[in-house]
C-alpha positions in Angstrom: -83.5 59.5 -20.7 -82.2 62.9 -22.0 -84.3 65.9 -23.0 -84.3 65.1 -26.8 -85.6 61.6 -26.1 -88.3 63.0 -23.8 -89.4 65.5 -26.5 -89.4 62.8 -29.2 -91.5 60.6 -27.0 -93.9 63.4 -26.2 -94.4 64.1 -29.9 -94.7 60.4 -30.8 -97.6 60.0 -28.3 -99.5 63.1 -29.2 -98.6 63.7 -32.9 -95.8 62.1 -34.8 -92.0 62.1 -34.6 -89.7 61.7 -37.7 -87.9 58.4 -38.3 -84.4 58.4 -39.6 -85.7 58.5 -43.2 -88.0 61.3 -42.3 -85.2 63.4 -40.9 -83.2 62.7 -44.1 -86.0 63.6 -46.4 -86.7 66.8 -44.4 -83.1 67.8 -44.7 -83.2 67.2 -48.4 -86.4 69.2 -48.8 -84.8 72.2 -47.0 -81.7 71.8 -49.2 -83.7 71.7 -52.4 -85.7 74.8 -51.4 -82.6 76.7 -50.4 -81.0 75.8 -53.7 -84.1 76.8 -55.6 -84.2 80.3 -54.0 -80.6 80.8 -54.9 -80.7 79.5 -58.5 -84.3 80.2 -59.3 -84.4 76.8 -60.9 -88.0 75.6 -61.4 -87.2 71.8 -61.1 -85.7 72.4 -57.6 -88.9 74.1 -56.5 -90.8 71.1 -57.9 -88.5 68.7 -56.0 -88.9 70.6 -52.7 -92.6 71.0 -53.1 -93.0 67.3 -53.9 -90.9 66.3 -50.9 -92.9 68.6 -48.7 -96.2 67.1 -49.8 -94.8 63.6 -49.3 -93.7 64.5 -45.8 -97.2 65.9 -45.0 -98.9 62.7 -46.3 -96.5 60.5 -44.3 -97.2 62.5 -41.1 -100.9 62.0 -41.4 -101.2 58.3 -42.4 -99.7 56.6 -39.3 -102.2 58.2 -36.9 -105.1 57.4 -39.3 -103.8 53.8 -39.5 -104.0 53.4 -35.8 -107.4 55.1 -35.4 -109.5 52.0 -36.2 -107.7 49.5 -34.0 -109.0 48.4 -30.7 -107.2 46.3 -28.1 -108.7 43.8 -25.6 -107.0 41.5 -23.1 -108.1 38.1 -22.0 -108.0 37.3 -18.3 -104.6 36.0 -17.1 -104.7 32.7 -15.3 -103.0 32.6 -11.9 -99.7 30.7 -11.7 -97.2 29.9 -8.9 -93.9 31.8 -8.4 -91.3 30.8 -10.8 -93.8 29.8 -13.5 -94.7 31.7 -16.7 -97.9 33.7 -17.0 -99.7 33.6 -20.4 -100.6 37.1 -21.7 -103.2 37.1 -24.5 -104.1 40.2 -26.5 -106.7 40.7 -29.2 -106.3 43.5 -31.7 -109.4 44.2 -33.7 -109.2 46.0 -37.1 -112.5 47.7 -37.7 -111.5 49.3 -41.0 -112.0 47.9 -44.5 -108.3 48.1 -45.3 -105.6 45.9 -43.9 -103.2 47.3 -41.3 -99.6 46.5 -41.8 -96.2 46.8 -40.0 -97.4 47.4 -36.4 -95.8 47.1 -33.0 -97.8 46.2 -30.0 -96.1 47.4 -26.8 -97.3 46.0 -23.5 -96.4 48.5 -20.7 -95.5 46.2 -17.7 -94.9 47.2 -14.1 -91.3 47.9 -13.5 -91.0 44.9 -11.1 -91.9 42.6 -14.0 -89.3 44.0 -16.3 -89.1 46.1 -19.4 -92.0 46.7 -21.8 -92.8 43.8 -24.2 -92.7 44.7 -27.9 -94.6 42.4 -30.3 -94.3 43.0 -34.1 -97.3 42.4 -36.3 -96.9 42.1 -40.1 -100.6 42.5 -41.1 -104.1 42.6 -39.6 -106.7 41.7 -42.2 -109.8 44.0 -42.7 -112.6 43.5 -40.2 -110.7 40.8 -38.3 -109.2 40.1 -34.9 -105.5 39.4 -34.6 -104.6 37.3 -31.5 -101.2 37.6 -30.0 -99.8 35.5 -27.1 -96.6 35.8 -25.2 -95.2 34.2 -22.0 -93.6 36.0 -19.1 -91.7 34.4 -16.3 -92.6 35.8 -12.8 -90.1 34.9 -10.1 -91.9 36.4 -7.0 -95.4 36.0 -5.7 -97.7 39.0 -5.8 -100.7 40.6 -7.5 -99.5 42.6 -10.5 -101.6 45.2 -12.3 -101.0 47.3 -15.4 -103.3 49.4 -17.4 -102.4 50.0 -21.0 -101.1 48.8 -24.4 -99.4 51.0 -26.9 -99.8 50.7 -30.7 -96.9 52.0 -32.7 -96.4 52.3 -36.5 -94.6 54.2 -39.2 -96.7 52.7 -42.0 -97.1 53.0 -44.9 -94.1 55.2 -45.8 -91.9 54.7 -42.8 -91.1 58.4 -42.5 -92.8 59.2 -39.2 -93.5 57.2 -36.0 -96.8 57.4 -34.3 -97.8 55.8 -31.0 -101.2 55.7 -29.4 -102.3 54.3 -26.1 -105.2 51.8 -25.6 -106.7 50.9 -22.2 -106.2 47.2 -21.5 -106.3 46.4 -17.8 -104.4 43.4 -16.6 -104.3 41.6 -13.3 -101.8 38.8 -12.8 -102.0 36.8 -9.6 -98.8 34.9 -8.8 -99.3 32.4 -5.9 -96.5 31.6 -3.5 -94.6 28.3 -3.9 -96.2 25.3 -2.1 -93.6 22.8 -0.8 -94.4 19.1 -1.4 -94.3 17.9 2.2 -94.6 14.2 2.9 -94.8 14.7 6.7 -95.1 17.6 9.0 -95.0 17.2 12.8 -96.4 20.8 13.2 -99.7 19.6 11.8 -99.5 15.9 12.6 -99.3 16.5 16.3 -102.1 19.0 16.6 -104.5 17.9 19.4 -101.8 16.1 21.5 -100.5 17.4 24.8 -98.1 20.2 24.6 -95.6 19.8 27.4 -92.4 18.0 26.6 -93.1 15.1 28.9 -96.7 14.5 27.8 -95.7 15.1 24.2 -93.1 12.3 24.3 -95.5 10.1 26.2 -98.2 10.5 23.6 -95.7 9.8 20.9 -94.9 6.5 22.6 -98.5 5.6 23.0 -99.3 6.2 19.3 -96.3 4.1 18.3 -98.3 0.9 18.4 -101.6 2.3 17.3 -103.2 3.5 14.1 -102.7 2.9 10.5 -99.3 3.3 8.7 -99.5 6.5 6.6 -95.9 6.6 5.3 -92.5 5.1 5.5 -89.5 7.5 6.0 -85.8 7.1 6.9 -85.0 6.5 10.5 -84.1 9.6 12.6 -82.3 9.7 15.9 -84.8 9.3 18.7 -87.4 7.3 16.8 -88.8 4.3 18.8 -87.3 1.0 17.5 -90.8 -0.5 17.6 -91.7 1.7 14.6 -88.9 0.2 12.4 -90.3 -1.6 9.4 -87.7 -4.4 9.0 -88.8 -5.8 5.7 -88.6 -2.4 3.9 -85.4 -1.6 5.7 -83.8 -4.8 4.4 -84.9 -3.9 0.8 -83.5 -0.4 0.9 -80.4 -1.2 2.9 -81.2 1.5 5.5 -83.6 1.7 8.5 -87.1 2.9 7.6 -89.7 3.7 10.2 -93.5 3.8 10.0 -95.5 7.1 10.3 -98.9 6.5 11.8 -102.1 8.3 11.2 -102.8 10.7 14.0 -106.3 11.8 14.7 -106.8 15.6 15.1 -110.0 15.1 17.0 -112.1 17.3 14.7 -110.1 20.3 15.9 -109.8 23.3 13.6 -106.3 24.1 12.4 -105.5 27.8 12.0 -102.4 28.8 10.2 -101.7 32.4 11.4 -99.2 34.7 9.7 -98.0 37.6 11.8 -98.4 40.0 8.9 -99.0 43.1 11.1 -95.4 42.9 12.3 -92.4 44.3 10.5 -90.3 41.6 8.9 -87.0 41.3 7.0 -88.2 41.0 3.4 -86.5 37.7 2.5 -87.7 36.0 5.7 -91.3 37.2 5.1 -91.3 35.6 1.7 -90.2 32.3 3.3 -92.9 32.7 5.9 -95.6 33.0 3.2 -94.2 29.9 1.5 -94.4 28.1 4.8 -98.0 29.3 5.4 -99.1 28.0 2.0 -97.3 24.7 2.4 -98.8 24.0 5.9 -102.3 24.9 4.7 -102.2 22.5 1.7 -100.5 19.8 3.7 -103.4 19.9 6.3 -105.9 20.2 3.5 -104.5 17.1 1.8 -105.0 15.2 5.1 -108.7 16.3 5.0 -108.4 18.5 8.1 -110.5 21.5 8.8 -107.8 24.2 8.1 -108.0 27.9 7.8 -105.6 30.8 7.3 -105.4 34.0 9.3 -103.6 37.2 8.4 -103.9 40.6 10.0 -105.3 42.2 6.9 -108.0 39.6 6.1 -108.8 37.7 9.2 -109.8 34.0 8.9 -110.2 32.7 5.3 -110.6 29.3 3.8 -110.8 27.6 0.4 -107.8 26.8 -1.7 -108.1 29.7 -4.2 -109.0 32.3 -1.6 -106.1 31.3 0.5 -103.7 31.4 -2.4 -104.9 34.8 -3.4 -104.7 36.1 0.1 -101.1 34.9 0.4 -100.2 36.3 -3.0 -101.4 39.8 -1.9 -100.2 39.8 1.8 -97.5 42.3 2.9 -95.5 42.7 6.1 -96.6 45.6 8.3 -100.1 45.7 7.0 -102.9 47.2 9.0 -104.7 44.7 11.2 -108.5 44.6 10.7 -109.1 41.6 13.0 -107.5 40.4 16.2 -105.6 37.1 16.2 -107.8 34.1 17.1 -107.8 33.0 20.7 -108.0 29.4 19.6 -105.0 27.0 19.1 -103.0 28.2 16.1 -99.8 27.6 14.3 -98.2 31.0 14.7 -95.7 32.2 12.0 -93.7 35.1 13.3 -90.4 36.9 13.5 -91.3 38.4 16.9 -90.2 36.0 19.6 -92.0 38.0 22.3 -95.3 37.2 20.7 -94.9 33.5 21.5 -95.6 34.0 25.1 -99.2 35.1 24.3 -100.2 31.9 22.5 -102.9 29.8 23.9 -102.5 26.2 25.1 -102.4 23.7 22.2 -100.8 26.2 19.8 -97.6 25.7 17.7 -95.1 28.2 16.5 -92.7 28.8 13.6 -90.1 31.4 14.4 -87.7 33.3 12.1 -85.1 34.9 14.5 -84.5 38.5 13.8 -81.0 39.9 13.1 -80.6 40.9 16.8 -81.7 37.5 18.0 -79.1 35.8 15.8 -76.4 37.9 17.4 -77.2 36.8 20.9 -80.4 38.4 22.1 -82.4 36.1 24.3 -85.5 34.7 22.8 -88.7 35.3 24.8 -90.8 32.2 24.2 -93.3 30.1 26.0 -91.3 27.0 26.9 -94.1 24.5 27.0 -95.3 24.9 23.4 -93.5 23.0 20.7 -92.5 24.6 17.4 -89.8 25.2 14.8 -87.0 27.7 14.7 -86.2 28.3 11.1 -82.6 28.6 10.0 -81.9 30.6 6.8 -79.0 28.3 5.8 -81.2 25.2 5.5 -83.9 24.2 3.0 -87.5 25.0 4.3 -88.8 21.6 3.1 -86.4 19.7 5.3 -87.0 21.9 8.3 -90.8 21.6 8.1 -90.5 17.8 8.1 -88.1 17.7 11.0 -88.9 17.2 14.7 -90.4 19.9 16.9 -88.4 21.6 19.6 -89.1 23.4 22.9 -87.1 26.5 23.6 
């Protein structure tokens, strides 16, 4: 923005600034007055005086037109990342005359895009005009903005006038929740953690419990779990997934938000935390979320709002729980501090991907996330021991 645009904007917000027609009429007024002083023609004085009066009236009316308008904003309902938020504005005309040819300008945060300009043809006297628009938000977060501008050049179109109105907005955009049909990280909570006992408990539960789901056969699945009738119908092997009791144990999804993360990987970690929480909640398990900035929280809406607002590297107000947790981190060294019965999800850092040895606790199962594979597939895959 150059200096002339800054000056014009300053004038428009505090007084008025000429439109193109205003500049043209101002130039003609100066021309008429100059010609009148040279020729002493009375009709030129009359033209210049009439033009000057018209300019004065046109400069006063826009600000007066905006003076009786009030703006209110309805609460914005939360949405998930990738959806559209619904922004509803109410502009009340308290005057006894209609207000015509207005612009409503919603000043958005720069991360949401440019300001939104909404034209209004007329607002009837002593009435409320309701305006609604939709805005796509691609990333989770809590977005706030403070004001709405009203702009008009009515009724003569010679001068623009803009006035600010307070209209606070808070838009909460939840992280995406993946539709998991199975998740060993949660399903195996409460079982022994060593590789030997883990495989043994898997074999023991193969012939016990109720069938929860049928899924395609994966290498290493016991043949006794194959459901032959369904396999024949689909033309491929399908195995039974059995209900696994968690023994009344609390499940804590813990996000290592106090650590520094790569930005893209942290967003994936937030998505994983939300997906694990709602998968466990869907299975009627007693699940909670832990972050460094909030500590333990529970409840669907509270968890979603916490994950919408969480940031990497935030100040820790509460130490990590000493109970068994599902630990989401990019710091491989922190895995060695986990208690027995915990699980982990690790996003290797750039140095680890180039060959740095991962410092992990070898007898706890978990997942090492790869950036080149979909999260949903990885979360539904088998656990590993590093």
